[in-house]
Structures are given as C-alpha cells and as structure tokens.
C-alpha positions as CSV (number, residue, x, y, z in Angstrom):
1,M,42.9,22.8,127.0
2,Q,43.5,26.5,126.3
3,R,44.4,28.6,129.3
4,T,45.0,32.4,129.4
5,T,46.9,34.4,131.8
6,G,43.7,35.6,133.5
7,G,42.9,32.0,134.5
8,N,39.7,31.7,132.5
9,F,39.1,28.5,130.4
10,S,37.5,28.6,127.0
11,H,35.1,25.7,127.8
12,G,33.8,27.4,131.0
13,A,34.4,24.3,133.3
14,E,33.0,24.6,136.8
15,F,33.7,22.4,139.9
16,N,32.0,22.5,143.4
17,Q,30.9,26.2,143.3
18,I,31.5,27.8,146.8
19,T,30.0,31.1,147.9
20,L,32.5,33.4,149.7
21,T,31.4,36.1,152.2
22,P,33.4,39.4,152.4
23,N,35.0,38.1,155.6
24,D,36.4,35.1,153.8
25,L,38.3,37.5,151.4
26,V,39.8,39.7,154.1
27,C,43.4,39.3,155.2
28,L,44.6,41.6,158.0
29,L,48.4,42.2,157.8
30,P,49.7,44.3,160.7
31,I,52.2,47.0,159.6
32,S,53.4,49.9,161.7
33,E,52.8,53.4,160.4
34,Q,56.5,54.1,160.9
35,L,57.5,51.2,158.6
36,L,54.9,52.3,156.1
37,A,56.2,55.8,156.0
38,D,59.9,55.0,156.0
39,A,59.8,52.2,153.4
40,N,61.8,52.7,150.3
41,I,59.2,50.9,148.2
42,N,55.5,51.1,147.9
43,L,54.6,48.5,150.6
44,V,50.9,48.4,149.7
45,Q,51.6,47.7,146.1
46,F,54.2,45.1,147.1
47,I,51.8,43.3,149.3
48,I,49.1,43.3,146.6
49,E,51.6,41.8,144.2
50,L,52.5,39.1,146.7
51,F,48.7,38.2,147.1
52,A,48.4,38.1,143.3
53,E,51.4,35.8,143.0
54,A,50.0,33.5,145.7
55,I,46.6,33.3,144.0
56,G,48.2,32.6,140.6
57,L,50.3,29.8,142.1
58,A,47.2,28.3,143.7
59,E,45.3,28.5,140.4
60,D,48.2,26.8,138.6
61,Q,48.3,24.1,141.2
62,A,44.6,23.4,140.9
63,F,44.8,23.3,137.1
64,F,47.9,21.2,136.7
65,T,47.9,18.9,139.8
66,G,44.3,19.4,141.3
67,S,43.3,18.1,144.7
68,G,41.6,14.8,143.7
69,T,38.5,15.7,145.8
70,G,35.4,16.5,143.9
71,R,37.3,17.7,140.8
72,P,39.9,16.4,138.3
73,K,43.4,15.6,139.6
74,G,45.0,18.0,137.1
75,I,46.3,17.4,133.6
76,N,49.7,16.4,134.8
77,Q,48.4,13.8,137.3
78,E,46.1,11.7,135.1
79,T,47.3,8.4,133.8
80,L,46.8,8.4,130.0
81,S,46.9,5.6,127.5
82,S,48.0,6.1,123.9
83,K,44.4,6.2,122.8
84,D,43.4,8.7,125.5
85,A,46.3,10.9,124.6
86,L,45.8,11.2,120.8
87,G,43.6,8.5,119.3
88,T,43.5,8.9,115.5
89,G,44.6,12.5,115.7
90,D,46.5,13.9,112.7
91,F,47.7,17.3,111.4
92,D,44.1,18.3,110.5
93,D,43.1,17.8,114.2
94,V,46.0,20.0,115.3
95,I,45.0,22.8,112.9
96,D,41.4,22.6,113.9
97,L,42.3,22.9,117.5
98,I,44.3,26.0,116.9
99,D,41.6,27.6,114.7
100,L,38.9,26.9,117.3
101,V,40.6,29.1,119.8
102,P,39.4,32.8,119.7
103,S,41.9,35.1,118.0
104,R,41.8,37.4,121.0
105,V,43.3,34.6,123.0
106,T,45.9,33.4,120.5
107,Q,47.1,36.9,120.0
108,S,47.8,37.4,123.7
109,P,51.6,37.4,124.2
110,K,51.4,35.0,127.2
111,A,48.8,32.6,125.8
112,A,50.0,29.0,125.3
113,F,48.7,25.4,124.7
114,V,49.4,23.2,127.7
115,G,48.8,19.5,128.0
116,H,49.9,16.2,129.6
117,K,53.5,15.3,128.8
118,R,52.4,12.1,127.1
119,A,50.1,14.0,124.8
120,I,52.9,16.5,124.0
121,K,55.3,13.6,123.3
122,L,52.9,12.0,120.8
123,F,52.2,15.3,119.1
124,R,55.9,15.8,118.6
125,K,56.1,12.4,116.8
126,I,53.4,13.1,114.2
127,K,54.8,12.5,110.7
128,D,53.6,13.1,107.2
129,N,53.4,10.4,104.5
130,K,57.1,10.9,103.8
131,R,58.0,10.2,107.5
132,V,58.9,13.9,108.1
133,K,58.1,15.3,111.5
134,H,56.4,18.7,111.7
135,A,56.2,19.3,115.4
136,I,56.6,23.0,114.8
137,L,52.9,23.1,113.9
138,I,52.0,22.6,117.6
139,F,53.3,26.2,118.2
140,M,51.2,27.8,115.4
141,N,49.1,29.7,117.9
142,Q,52.1,31.8,118.9
143,A,53.2,32.3,115.3
144,K,49.9,33.9,114.5
145,G,49.9,36.5,117.2
146,N,53.2,36.6,119.1
147,F,55.5,36.8,116.0
148,G,58.7,37.5,117.9
149,S,60.6,40.3,119.5
150,G,62.8,43.1,118.1
151,V,63.4,46.8,117.9
152,C,61.7,49.6,116.0
153,G,62.9,50.4,112.5
154,N,64.1,53.9,113.3
155,T,66.5,52.7,116.0
156,F,70.2,53.2,115.3
157,V,72.9,50.5,115.4
158,Y,76.6,51.3,115.6
159,F,78.9,50.4,112.7
160,K,82.7,50.5,113.0
161,D,84.0,53.4,110.9
162,G,87.7,53.8,111.4
163,I,88.3,55.0,115.0
164,K,84.8,56.5,115.2
165,V,81.3,55.1,115.2
166,K,78.8,55.3,112.3
167,E,75.1,55.2,113.2
168,V,72.7,53.5,110.7
169,R,69.0,52.8,111.3
170,I,68.2,49.1,111.7
171,K,65.5,49.3,109.1
172,E,68.0,50.3,106.5
173,V,70.5,47.7,107.7
174,V,67.9,44.9,107.3
175,E,66.3,46.0,104.1
176,K,69.6,46.6,102.3
177,K,71.3,43.7,104.1
178,L,74.2,45.9,105.0
179,K,77.4,44.1,105.9
180,G,79.9,45.1,108.4
181,E,80.8,45.0,112.1
182,I,78.5,46.5,114.7
183,L,79.0,47.2,118.4
184,T,78.5,44.3,120.8
185,L,79.4,43.6,124.4
186,D,81.5,40.7,125.8
187,E,79.5,40.0,128.9
188,A,82.4,38.1,130.6
189,T,85.0,40.9,130.2
190,R,82.6,43.8,130.0
191,L,84.5,45.1,127.0
192,F,82.9,46.4,123.9
193,E,83.9,44.9,120.5
194,Y,82.8,44.9,116.9
195,K,81.3,41.7,115.4
196,K,80.1,40.9,111.9
197,I,76.4,40.8,111.1
198,K,75.4,37.3,109.8
199,G,71.6,37.5,109.8
200,W,69.0,40.2,108.9
201,F,65.3,39.9,110.0
202,K,62.1,41.8,109.2
203,I,60.2,40.3,112.1
204,G,56.8,41.7,111.4
205,T,54.5,44.7,111.8
206,V,52.7,45.4,115.0
207,K,49.0,46.1,114.9
208,D,48.4,47.0,118.5
209,K,50.0,49.8,120.6
210,A,50.5,47.4,123.4
211,D,52.9,45.4,121.3
212,L,55.3,48.3,121.1
213,I,56.8,50.2,124.0
214,N,59.1,53.2,124.5
215,I,61.6,52.8,127.3
216,Q,63.1,56.0,128.6
217,V,66.7,55.8,129.9
218,E,69.0,58.3,131.5
219,N,71.3,59.9,128.9
220,L,75.1,60.3,129.2
221,G,74.9,62.8,126.4
222,K,77.5,63.9,123.9
223,K,76.3,67.3,122.6
224,H,75.4,70.6,124.3
225,G,71.7,71.0,124.8
226,D,70.8,67.3,124.5
227,N,67.9,66.1,126.7
228,N,69.1,64.2,129.7
229,N,67.0,61.1,128.8
230,F,66.7,59.1,125.6
231,I,64.1,56.7,124.3
232,I,64.4,53.2,122.7
233,T,61.3,51.7,121.0
234,L,61.0,47.9,120.9
235,T,58.6,45.0,121.7
236,P,57.8,44.4,125.3
237,T,59.3,40.9,125.2
238,H,62.6,41.9,123.7
239,K,65.4,41.6,126.3
240,V,67.8,44.4,127.4
241,L,70.9,44.0,129.5
242,T,70.7,45.4,133.0
243,R,72.9,45.4,136.0
244,R,71.0,42.4,137.5
245,S,70.5,40.3,134.3
246,W,68.8,40.1,130.9
247,V,65.3,41.6,131.4
248,E,62.3,41.8,129.0
249,A,61.7,45.5,128.2
250,G,58.2,45.3,129.5
251,E,59.4,44.0,132.9
252,L,61.9,46.8,133.6
253,T,61.4,48.5,137.0
254,P,62.5,51.9,138.4
255,D,65.3,50.1,140.3
256,D,66.9,48.9,137.1
257,F,70.2,50.2,135.6
258,L,71.0,49.5,131.9
259,I,74.4,49.1,130.4
260,T,75.4,51.8,127.9
261,S,78.8,53.1,126.6
262,Y,80.7,56.4,126.4
263,M,83.7,57.4,124.3
264,S,86.8,57.9,126.4
265,L,89.8,59.8,125.0
266,Q,93.1,58.0,125.4
267,G,96.8,58.8,124.6
268,E,98.8,62.1,124.4
269,M,95.7,64.2,123.8
270,R,94.3,63.2,127.2
271,E,97.6,64.2,128.9
272,F,97.3,67.5,127.1
273,L,93.9,68.0,128.6
274,Y,95.1,67.4,132.2
275,A,97.7,70.1,131.8
276,M,95.2,72.5,130.2
277,T,92.7,72.1,133.1
278,V,95.4,73.2,135.6
279,G,96.0,76.5,133.9
280,D,93.7,79.0,132.1
281,S,91.3,76.3,130.8
282,H,88.2,75.3,132.8
283,I,85.8,72.4,132.6
284,L,82.2,73.6,132.7
285,A,79.1,71.7,133.8
286,D,76.1,73.4,132.1
287,S,72.9,73.6,134.1
288,N,71.0,71.5,131.5
289,N,73.7,68.8,131.4
290,S,75.4,69.1,134.8
291,K,74.5,65.6,135.8
292,N,76.3,63.6,133.2
293,T,78.3,66.0,130.8
294,A,80.7,68.8,130.8
295,A,82.6,71.0,128.3
296,L,86.0,72.5,128.0
297,N,86.2,76.3,128.1
298,L,89.3,78.1,126.7
299,Q,89.8,81.7,127.7
300,D,92.7,84.1,127.4
301,S,91.7,87.4,125.9
302,R,95.4,88.5,125.8
303,A,96.5,85.6,123.6
304,P,93.9,84.7,120.9
305,K,96.6,83.0,118.8
306,Y,97.5,80.8,121.7
307,I,93.8,79.8,122.1
308,K,93.6,79.0,118.4
309,W,96.7,76.8,118.8
310,K,95.1,74.8,121.6
311,V,91.9,74.4,119.6
312,G,93.9,73.2,116.6
313,K,95.5,70.5,118.7
314,L,92.2,69.2,120.1
315,S,90.0,69.7,117.1
316,P,90.6,66.2,115.6
317,W,88.8,64.9,118.7
318,I,86.2,67.4,119.6
319,N,84.5,70.5,118.1
320,F,84.6,74.0,119.5
321,H,82.4,77.1,119.1
322,P,82.7,80.7,120.3
323,S,80.6,81.8,123.2
324,S,80.3,84.6,125.8
325,R,82.6,82.6,128.0
326,G,85.4,82.3,125.4
327,V,85.8,79.2,123.2
328,V,83.7,76.2,124.4
329,S,83.8,72.6,123.3
330,E,81.0,70.1,122.9
331,Y,79.6,68.6,126.1
332,T,80.7,65.0,126.7
333,H,80.5,62.4,129.5
334,D,84.2,61.9,129.3
335,L,84.9,65.5,130.2
336,K,82.5,65.2,133.1
337,L,84.5,62.3,134.5
338,L,87.7,64.4,134.0
339,K,86.0,67.3,135.9
340,D,85.1,65.0,138.7
341,E,88.7,63.8,138.9
342,I,90.3,67.2,139.1
343,S,87.6,68.3,141.5
344,A,88.3,65.5,144.0
345,F,90.4,67.9,146.1
346,E,88.5,70.7,147.8
347,V,90.4,73.7,146.3
348,A,89.3,77.0,144.9
349,S,87.8,76.9,141.4
350,S,87.6,73.1,141.7
351,R,90.9,72.8,139.8
352,S,93.6,70.8,141.4
353,P,97.0,70.4,139.9
354,L,97.6,67.1,141.7
355,P,96.1,64.6,139.2
356,F,98.4,66.1,136.5
357,L,101.5,65.9,138.7
358,E,100.8,62.5,140.3
359,R,99.5,60.5,137.3
360,H,99.7,62.5,134.0
361,F,102.9,64.6,134.1
362,S,104.7,65.3,130.7
363,L,107.0,68.0,129.4
364,L,104.3,69.1,127.0
365,G,102.0,69.5,129.9
366,L,104.6,71.5,131.8
367,A,105.0,73.8,128.8
368,I,101.3,74.5,128.8
369,W,101.3,75.2,132.5
370,I,104.2,77.7,132.1
371,M,102.5,79.3,129.1
372,D,99.2,79.6,131.0
373,D,100.4,80.6,134.5
374,G,104.1,81.1,134.4
375,H,106.1,84.4,134.5
376,L,109.8,84.8,133.5
377,D,111.5,87.7,135.3
378,K,114.4,89.7,133.9
379,Q,116.8,87.6,136.0
380,G,115.7,84.5,134.2
381,S,113.7,83.0,137.1
382,Y,110.2,81.4,136.7
383,Y,107.3,82.1,139.0
384,L,104.3,79.8,138.7
385,S,101.1,81.4,139.9
386,F,98.6,79.6,142.1
387,G,96.6,82.4,143.5
388,R,93.6,80.2,144.0
389,L,95.6,77.9,146.2
390,A,96.9,80.7,148.5
391,R,94.5,79.6,151.3
392,H,94.9,75.9,150.5
393,K,98.4,75.4,152.0
394,G,98.0,71.6,152.1
395,V,97.5,71.3,148.3
396,L,100.0,73.9,147.6
397,G,102.6,72.1,149.7
398,I,102.0,68.8,147.9
399,T,102.3,70.6,144.6
400,S,105.7,72.0,145.6
401,W,106.8,68.6,146.8
402,W,105.9,67.0,143.5
403,F,107.9,69.6,141.6
404,N,110.9,68.8,143.8
405,K,110.4,65.1,143.2
406,L,110.3,65.7,139.4
407,G,113.7,67.5,139.6
408,Y,112.4,71.1,139.7
409,K,113.4,72.5,143.2
410,N,111.3,75.4,144.3
411,S,110.1,77.5,147.2
412,I,106.6,78.6,148.2
413,L,105.8,82.4,148.4
414,K,103.2,83.9,150.7
415,D,101.0,84.9,147.7
416,G,100.6,81.2,146.7
417,R,103.2,81.3,143.9
418,L,106.1,78.8,143.4
419,F,109.5,80.3,142.8
420,F,112.2,78.5,140.8
421,N,115.8,79.8,140.9
422,K,117.8,80.7,137.7
423,T,119.4,77.2,137.5
424,V,116.1,75.3,137.8
425,S,114.4,77.8,135.5
426,R,117.0,77.3,132.8
427,K,116.3,73.5,133.0
428,I,112.6,74.1,132.7
429,A,113.1,76.4,129.6
430,I,115.3,73.8,127.9
431,D,112.8,71.0,128.7
432,I,109.8,72.9,127.3
433,C,111.1,75.1,124.4
434,Q,110.3,72.7,121.6
435,F,106.6,72.8,122.7
436,V,106.2,76.6,122.9
437,P,104.8,78.1,119.7
438,R,106.0,81.5,118.3
439,C,103.0,83.3,119.8
440,M,104.1,82.4,123.3
441,D,107.9,82.4,123.1
442,Y,108.1,85.5,125.2
443,K,107.9,83.0,128.1
444,L,111.4,81.7,127.1
445,P,114.9,83.1,127.4
446,E,116.1,84.8,124.2
447,D,118.5,82.0,123.2
448,L,115.7,79.4,123.5
449,K,113.1,81.2,121.4
450,N,112.2,79.9,117.9
451,K,112.8,76.3,118.9
452,Y,109.3,75.2,118.4
453,K,108.7,71.9,116.5
454,E,105.3,71.3,115.0
455,F,103.6,68.1,116.3
456,K,100.4,66.2,116.3
457,L,98.9,64.6,119.4
458,D,98.4,60.8,119.2
459,Y,95.0,59.8,120.5
460,S,92.5,57.0,120.4
461,L,88.9,56.6,121.4
462,E,87.9,53.7,123.7
463,L,84.3,52.7,124.3
464,L,83.9,52.0,128.0
465,P,80.8,50.7,129.8
466,E,78.6,52.7,132.2
467,Y,75.3,52.1,133.9
468,V,72.4,54.4,133.3
469,K,69.1,54.5,135.2
470,F,65.9,53.3,133.7
471,I,63.3,56.1,133.9
472,S,60.0,54.9,132.5
473,K,58.1,52.9,129.9
474,R,55.0,53.6,127.9
475,N,53.0,52.2,125.0
476,A,53.7,53.4,121.5
477,S,52.0,56.7,120.5
478,D,49.5,57.0,117.6
479,R,52.2,58.7,115.5
480,Q,54.5,55.7,116.0
481,M,51.8,53.3,115.0
482,N,51.2,55.3,111.8
483,K,54.9,55.4,110.8
484,L,57.1,53.1,112.8
485,R,55.4,49.7,113.1
486,G,58.0,47.6,111.5
487,I,60.0,45.4,113.9
488,Y,63.6,44.3,113.0
489,G,66.4,42.1,114.4
490,L,70.0,41.1,113.6
491,E,72.0,38.0,114.2
492,I,75.6,38.6,115.1
493,E,78.6,36.3,114.5
494,G,80.2,35.3,117.9
495,S,77.8,37.3,120.0
496,D,74.2,37.1,121.3
497,N,73.8,40.9,121.7
498,Y,74.3,44.3,120.0
499,M,74.0,47.9,120.9
500,V,71.1,50.1,119.8
501,G,70.3,53.7,120.6
502,N,70.6,57.3,119.4
503,H,73.5,59.7,118.7
504,A,74.1,60.2,122.4
505,S,73.7,56.9,124.2
506,G,72.6,53.3,123.6
507,V,71.6,50.1,125.4
508,I,72.5,46.4,124.8
509,V,69.7,44.2,123.4
510,K,69.5,40.5,122.6
511,A,70.5,39.5,119.1
512,G,68.2,37.4,116.9
513,T,64.4,37.5,117.1
C-alpha cells in the first residue's frame, strides 16, 4: 500500500467515519503571559509542532498496528501465509505496482513503499531464470524521483596545493575526474587532513526548485570587504556536520552551528607579529568585518624603508595595500583572534605587551620593539616608551617584572617609560644588532651598526576548526534553476566527508551520494 507523508492513501480507504464538533478539536493549554513573553523560543510554534508530531504518531500507529475494532489490525499485525504475501507475483508485478502509483507521489522525497515484513522478505528473494536476485527493483520508486543527494556544480572543493589550498568547482572535478587530495575532517580528533578522491558522481539534474536549497552561514572571511555570510547550494537531504551531529540541510535550524575552518599562521612569522603589535603596528577591525576578521596596519611616516622591510618579511603570508591609514593587510580571521588575545587586558589602544613577554618572547621581537618604541640616548642607555600605559600601572609593573625576569633589569619612570642602564642597554644592543636593518641602525651604538644579517621567517599554515552560525535557508532561485541544476558528489578514501565552500569559508558535507 502506498502511503505519503500527508497520510492520504491512494486507494481512499475509509473506516468508521466519525463527525467531530469544533469542541472535540480544541485543546486548552494554560501558559502564563510572562512565560510566553520571556521564552527564548517561539512557544506557539513549538506547541503546534508537538501536536503535529502526536497526530502523526497516532496516524502511524493506526496504519501499522491498528486497533482491531471495526477496522484492520494494521499491516504489521496480520498473520500472512506465503500465498497471501506474494502468490504468483514476479518482477512484472513489481514494475506494474510502481508504475500504478502517481508520479507526483513517487517524486516526493519522503514517499516510500511499506508492507508486512513477510511480504518484504519474499520480495527480496525474487530471482530471475539464472537464479540472480534483483531486490533493488523494490526501491525503483525512489530511483525515479529521489535520485540522491549532493551539492551544486559551482561549489568549490579544496585541493592540497603545497602549503596553501587550491579551490576547484566540484563540477570540473567530477567531469574531468580530477585526481588529488582534498580537505576532510577527522571527526574523532577534530583535525583537518587531506585525503584522496576515489569516486566521482554526476548524481542528476534537479527539475524542481524545492529539490535544491541555499543555506546561508556566518562567514569567517579572508579578504577585506567580504560579506559576513556565505551560501552553499545543495539538495535538502544532503547532510552537513553541525555541533550537535550530522543534519540534513533541509532540517537545519537557527540554533545550529556548522563546522568550518580558518587558516592559522604558525612559526617564526607569528612571533614576529606579536612583537609588531606591541609597537607601531596596530590590528584593525573594520566596521564591515569587525565580527570575525581584522587587518594589520603598519604606520611610521618617519621610516618608510622600515615599513617596506616589515612588509617584505610578511608578504609570503599575506598581501598588503596602501591606504589613508598607512599600509594595511588583508582581513583574516586569524588576525581577529590575535587582536582578541592582545586586547584581553584593559589597556589604552587595546595593545598589551604581556602576550609577547609571557608566551612569545624572542630576540627578533625585542629588536622590533626597540626599533618601534625605543630611544638610545647619548650615554648609551635605552628608554622604552609606553605612554599609553602611563595610567595603567598594573600592566606597566608586570611588563617591568617580565623584563627583569628575562635578564634586562630596568626601572619605571613617571611618564610610563622603562629605563635600562648602560650595562643592560649594551646587552640589549648586542642581542638585537643582527636583526636591525641599515635603515634603523641609528638605534644601535656605533660599534654595533652594520651587523645586520638577512633572514627569512619560517612559517606554516595550519587549518583549524571553528564553529559558525547557521543563518537561513531558501529554495533555489530561477537563475540557479536555469544554470546550476547539476548535482555532484565525491567518494573519499579513508573518510566519509569533505569540505565545500567558497574562497572565504566552507562547511563539512557527507561524502558519496
């Protein structure tokens, strides 16, 4: 018997019709106005959904088990003989059964044939004249309409390309059967890794806008000016990984958070950044991207060659462009996390030296700090300027303590500067001279100038997981139906998932079809 999700049966069976009055359909559920007003969820909609669930369960119980009073017991409760279950049925009967069902029903994503377990058992054992079983035919109704799940052809997947990521549209990957390793997630360790593609699938072409949805997700962003949300287009039944579990895209709710990734800078270059943010460099949060991204701003109008030197050291990792503020980098989520860390202490300009001193100290970083904010007097003593900390004695005191612990004894002046005597200043100059370029060697004693040794900063990029908020979902647009109806999937060696997305962010989807 064919049953649809609406509960209507194709043969129109009726049992013991009962007339219900309006009073029979009313259920009064007392709720205080305060509870209704203060609730974090839509209580009315929640209650409606609970009623719908209860009615659906009652309907299922009546259909499958029945009551045995004035109506059938239900298809799972009847005692069937072999003849009752199948009789002389063969493959032709199965095909006829499928084709008798209206196409509008078979094309419904949630329509399915149901039957007594004994009937199903016998159908599964049907053989042809060569004794080959073809039980797959029993599921032909789903193959005709619900062809499978996947993602839209213009969706990007992430290929390994050296230490960076190369983005290729999945349509091109499938049609050209491109080989290589793409980004996946180890669900146990929550670490990203690259796995080989072993299967390419053109799943089908959607014909109805309801069979293709756009899910909008919060964007971590990588570039200045990017919209704070991004969109993935896929079939409603394709599963995405959320904080709670694997969820079909069509079942996502506003409470869901999806797993994405961001590129985190590691190595000497990151230590270089910590030192820069203490001195003349600032981390900016633009008004358009303030929630998830930030940029590095380099400014020193008196030393343009020094700025150029800094940009040269960082340019293998990130791009810079001139602006009214100075020289500004691209906006990244990684820089936003760095900004949050150095802003953890409530100090002026939201730039604390403590993360650098406590966890990221290096002689190269000390050299940058001296070049940015240090002054060498005629007697050979260094002063390190902290004007912004003059009224933050606690942070200034901890900064002084850390320098003492690192072997650079100092004293705090009233104007917020740290003073190092000649002996300590000499030690500082010896420690940093190899990192001070020619354009800044006026910060060194005469005999330690021209000691600079050119160097490159070691760095690596690590993909780290992050949760982003699900925003909304909607059916495909007319434009998408005209151009982007192809649905694709990939099978991955050693993984049941892979990442899809755009140039700024992505989400984890199920592999296969």
